[in-house]
Every structure is written in C-alpha cells, then in structure tokens.
C-alpha positions in Angstrom: -3.4 25.8 3.5 -3.6 22.3 2.1 -6.4 19.9 2.4 -5.5 16.2 2.6 -7.6 13.0 2.1 -6.7 9.7 3.4 -7.8 6.4 1.8 -7.0 2.7 2.6 -5.7 0.2 0.1 -4.4 -3.3 0.2 -1.6 -4.7 -1.9 0.3 -7.8 -2.2 3.6 -9.2 -3.5 5.4 -12.6 -3.9 8.7 -10.9 -3.1 8.4 -8.9 0.2 6.4 -6.4 2.3 8.4 -3.6 0.9 7.6 -4.6 -2.6 3.9 -5.0 -1.8 3.9 -1.4 -0.4 5.8 0.0 -3.4 3.5 -1.8 -5.9 0.4 -0.5 -4.0 1.7 3.1 -4.1 2.7 2.8 -7.8 -0.7 1.5 -8.8 -2.6 4.1 -6.7 -0.4 6.9 -8.1 -1.7 6.2 -11.6 -5.2 7.6 -10.6 -4.3 9.6 -7.5 -2.3 12.8 -7.8 -0.2 14.6 -5.1 0.2 11.4 -2.8 2.1 12.9 0.3 2.5 9.9 2.5 1.8 6.2 3.1 1.4 4.5 6.5 1.6 0.7 6.7 -1.3 -0.1 8.9 -1.1 -3.9 8.8 1.1 -6.7 7.4 0.2 -10.3 6.8 1.3 -13.3 4.8 -0.3 -16.2 3.1 1.4 -19.5 3.9 1.0 -22.6 1.8 2.5 -26.0 2.7 4.8 -24.4 5.3 6.2 -21.7 2.8 5.4 -18.0 2.4 3.2 -17.7 -0.7 2.4 -13.9 -0.7 3.1 -10.8 1.4 0.2 -8.5 2.1 0.0 -4.9 3.4 -2.8 -2.6 4.2 -1.8 1.0 3.5 -3.3 4.3 4.5 -2.4 6.9 1.7 -2.7 10.7 2.1 -3.0 13.0 -0.9 -3.7 16.6 -1.4 -7.1 17.7 -2.6 -6.6 20.4 -5.2 
C-alpha cells in the first residue's frame, strides 16, 4: 500500500500556462522524489499595458512517501 502526500506550489512563465506547469514540476522534482500527479488548481495572468506579461498556475502535486 502506498502513502501519498499532497503539496501546493505556484509557478510562472512568460510563454504559457503549460510552460508554467512544466517549469513548476521540473523545479519541484529536484527535491521531491516519486511525484505521481499534478492538478492545476488555478490559472491567472499578469497584464501590463494591455498585454500578457506572465502566466501563473497553482498546482497540487502528489508524491509517494517512502
């Protein structure tokens, strides 16, 4: 039987929401082992002078506790 823990992280990107999620997972995987899934809880953008400046995501990551 596996035991999983869930944490919440926030990540951003100047390219897209998908890149923001991928960047967050890549960064988290440097210190968290056995990441099993990620759930995009929320998305937002930063707008400056009518243009999208930054994409942001809030992610819930689940990983196995060994």
